[in-house]
C-alpha positions as CSV (number, residue, x, y, z in Angstrom):
1,X,1.5,7.1,46.0
2,X,-2.0,6.4,44.8
3,X,-5.1,6.7,47.0
4,X,-8.3,5.0,46.2
5,X,-10.5,7.0,48.6
6,X,-10.3,10.3,50.5
7,X,-9.2,8.3,53.6
8,X,-6.3,6.8,51.5
9,X,-5.4,10.2,50.1
10,X,-5.3,11.9,53.6
11,X,-3.4,8.9,55.1
12,X,-0.8,9.0,52.3
13,X,-0.3,12.8,52.7
14,X,0.0,12.4,56.5
15,X,2.5,9.6,56.1
16,X,4.7,11.4,53.7
17,X,4.7,14.5,55.9
18,X,6.4,12.5,58.6
19,X,9.5,12.3,56.4
20,X,10.2,8.7,57.3
21,X,13.2,7.1,55.6
22,X,11.8,5.0,52.8
23,X,11.5,1.4,53.7
24,X,10.8,-1.9,52.0
25,X,7.7,-4.1,52.4
26,X,8.3,-6.2,55.5
27,X,6.1,-4.9,58.4
28,X,6.6,-6.3,61.9
29,X,3.4,-6.2,64.0
30,X,3.5,-6.0,67.8
31,X,0.1,-6.4,69.5
32,X,-1.3,-7.2,72.9
33,X,-3.7,-9.8,71.7
34,X,-4.4,-11.9,68.7
35,X,-7.6,-10.4,67.4
36,X,-6.4,-6.9,66.3
37,X,-3.0,-8.2,65.5
38,X,-4.4,-10.8,63.2
39,X,-6.6,-8.3,61.5
40,X,-3.6,-6.1,60.9
41,X,-1.6,-9.1,59.6
42,X,-4.5,-10.1,57.2
43,X,-4.5,-6.5,55.9
44,X,-0.8,-6.7,55.3
45,X,-1.4,-9.5,52.8
46,X,-4.4,-7.7,51.2
47,X,-2.3,-4.7,50.2
48,X,0.8,-6.7,49.1
49,X,3.0,-6.0,52.0
50,X,4.9,-8.8,53.7
51,X,4.6,-9.8,57.4
52,X,8.0,-9.2,58.9
53,X,9.0,-12.0,61.3
54,X,11.6,-12.0,63.9
55,X,14.7,-14.2,63.2
56,X,15.3,-17.2,65.5
57,X,18.1,-15.3,67.2
58,X,15.8,-12.3,67.9
59,X,13.2,-14.7,69.3
60,X,15.7,-16.3,71.6
61,X,16.8,-13.0,72.9
62,X,13.3,-11.5,73.3
63,X,11.4,-14.5,74.8
64,X,12.9,-14.3,78.3
65,X,11.8,-10.7,78.6
66,X,8.1,-11.5,77.9
67,X,5.2,-13.2,79.5
68,X,5.0,-17.0,79.0
69,X,1.7,-16.3,77.2
70,X,3.5,-14.3,74.5
71,X,3.7,-15.7,71.0
72,X,6.5,-14.8,68.5
73,X,5.6,-17.2,65.7
74,X,4.3,-14.7,63.1
75,X,3.3,-11.4,64.5
76,X,4.7,-10.4,67.9
77,X,1.7,-11.1,70.3
78,X,2.7,-9.9,73.7
79,X,-0.5,-11.2,75.3
80,X,-3.3,-9.2,76.9
81,X,-1.5,-8.1,80.0
82,X,1.6,-6.8,78.3
83,X,3.3,-3.9,80.2
84,X,5.4,-1.0,78.9
85,X,8.7,-2.8,79.4
86,X,7.5,-5.7,77.3
87,X,6.4,-3.4,74.5
88,X,9.8,-1.6,74.7
89,X,11.7,-4.9,74.5
90,X,9.7,-6.0,71.5
91,X,10.2,-2.7,69.7
92,X,13.9,-2.8,70.2
93,X,14.1,-6.5,69.0
94,X,12.1,-5.6,65.9
95,X,14.2,-2.5,65.2
96,X,17.4,-4.6,65.3
97,X,16.1,-7.5,63.2
98,X,17.1,-7.4,59.5
99,X,13.9,-9.3,58.5
100,X,11.7,-6.3,59.5
101,X,11.6,-3.0,57.6
102,X,9.0,-1.1,59.7
103,X,7.1,-1.6,62.9
104,X,3.4,-1.3,63.7
105,X,2.3,-1.4,67.3
106,X,-1.3,-2.3,67.9
107,X,-2.7,-1.5,71.4
108,X,-6.1,-2.7,72.4
109,X,-7.3,-1.5,75.9
110,X,-7.4,-4.2,78.5
111,X,-8.2,-4.0,82.3
112,X,-5.0,-3.6,84.2
113,X,-2.8,-2.2,81.4
114,X,-1.6,1.4,81.3
115,X,-1.9,3.0,77.9
116,X,0.0,6.1,79.0
117,X,3.0,4.1,80.3
118,X,3.0,2.0,77.1
119,X,2.8,5.2,74.9
120,X,5.7,6.6,76.9
121,X,7.7,3.4,76.3
122,X,7.1,3.8,72.6
123,X,8.1,7.5,72.6
124,X,11.4,6.5,74.4
125,X,12.1,3.6,72.0
126,X,11.4,5.8,68.9
127,X,14.3,8.1,69.8
128,X,16.7,5.2,69.1
129,X,15.0,3.6,66.2
130,X,16.2,3.4,62.7
131,X,12.9,2.2,61.2
132,X,9.5,3.7,60.9
133,X,7.3,3.2,64.0
134,X,3.5,3.6,63.6
135,X,0.8,2.7,66.0
136,X,-2.9,1.7,66.2
137,X,-4.3,2.9,69.5
138,X,-7.7,1.3,69.6
139,X,-10.4,2.7,71.8
140,X,-11.5,6.2,72.7
141,X,-11.7,7.8,76.2
142,X,-9.4,5.2,77.9
143,X,-6.6,5.8,75.4
144,X,-7.0,9.5,74.6
145,X,-4.0,10.6,76.7
146,X,-1.8,7.8,75.4
147,X,-2.7,8.8,71.9
148,X,-1.8,12.4,72.7
149,X,1.5,11.3,74.1
150,X,2.2,9.4,70.8
151,X,1.4,12.4,68.7
152,X,3.6,14.7,70.9
153,X,6.5,12.2,70.2
154,X,5.7,12.4,66.4
155,X,4.6,8.8,66.3
156,X,1.8,8.4,63.8
157,X,-1.3,6.8,65.4
158,X,-4.4,5.4,63.9
159,X,-7.7,4.1,65.4
160,X,-8.0,0.9,63.3
161,X,-5.5,-1.8,62.2
162,X,-6.4,-1.5,58.5
163,X,-5.8,2.3,58.5
164,X,-2.4,1.8,60.2
165,X,-1.3,-1.0,57.8
166,X,-2.5,1.2,54.9
167,X,-0.2,4.0,56.2
168,X,2.7,1.5,56.2
169,X,1.8,0.5,52.7
170,X,1.9,4.2,51.6
171,X,5.5,4.5,53.0
172,X,6.5,1.3,51.3
173,X,4.9,2.4,48.0
174,X,6.7,5.7,48.1
175,X,10.0,3.8,48.5
176,X,9.1,1.5,45.6
177,X,8.1,4.4,43.4
178,X,11.5,6.1,44.0
179,X,13.5,3.2,42.8
180,X,15.1,3.6,39.3
181,X,13.4,1.7,36.5
182,X,15.9,0.0,34.3
183,X,15.8,1.3,30.7
184,X,15.2,-1.3,28.1
185,X,17.7,0.5,25.9
186,X,20.6,-0.1,28.3
187,X,20.7,-3.8,27.8
C-alpha cells in the first residue's frame, strides 16, 4: 500500500494492523445526513473505489425499519434524527448485501441524537459482521465517549470523511496488491 503523505502512511499502517479480511472496492456508506455522506461518496470516486449500493431486495427489506425521510438511492442516508436501531438495521442490511464489500458509517452530531447509543449499536453489529466496518465520528466533545466506545470495540474511527474513505481505500489496495499477477509466459 502506498502512502502519499504522512497521514496516508499512518492511516495505512493503522488499517493493516486491524487485520481485516481483504475486501474488494465497493464501499457502502451509511450516514445521518447528506452533507458528510456526500463528501465521503465524492472521495470514494476520487480514490478509485466504487460506491456500494444496496440491492432492490435489501432496500425493500430495510425501508420499513427507517424514517420516511431516509434515502437509500445511492448512499444510505438515514436522515438527521436517525437512532441506534436505524443504524443497526442499516449496517445489518449492508453486511448481508453482496453489492457491498465494506461499510463506512458517518455520524455527524445532531440535537436529539445519542452518539453513545449509536456507537454501542455499531459495536453490537460488528460482532456479527463479515465485512470491514469503519467509522467517521465527526465532532469533538459531544462524540468523545462514543468514539472511545468504538475504539474499545476495535472499530476504526476517523474524524473526517476523507480520512475514513482513505482508510477503506488502503484495505482495498492491500487486497488488490495480494492478487496474483498472471505471467505473460503462461499463455
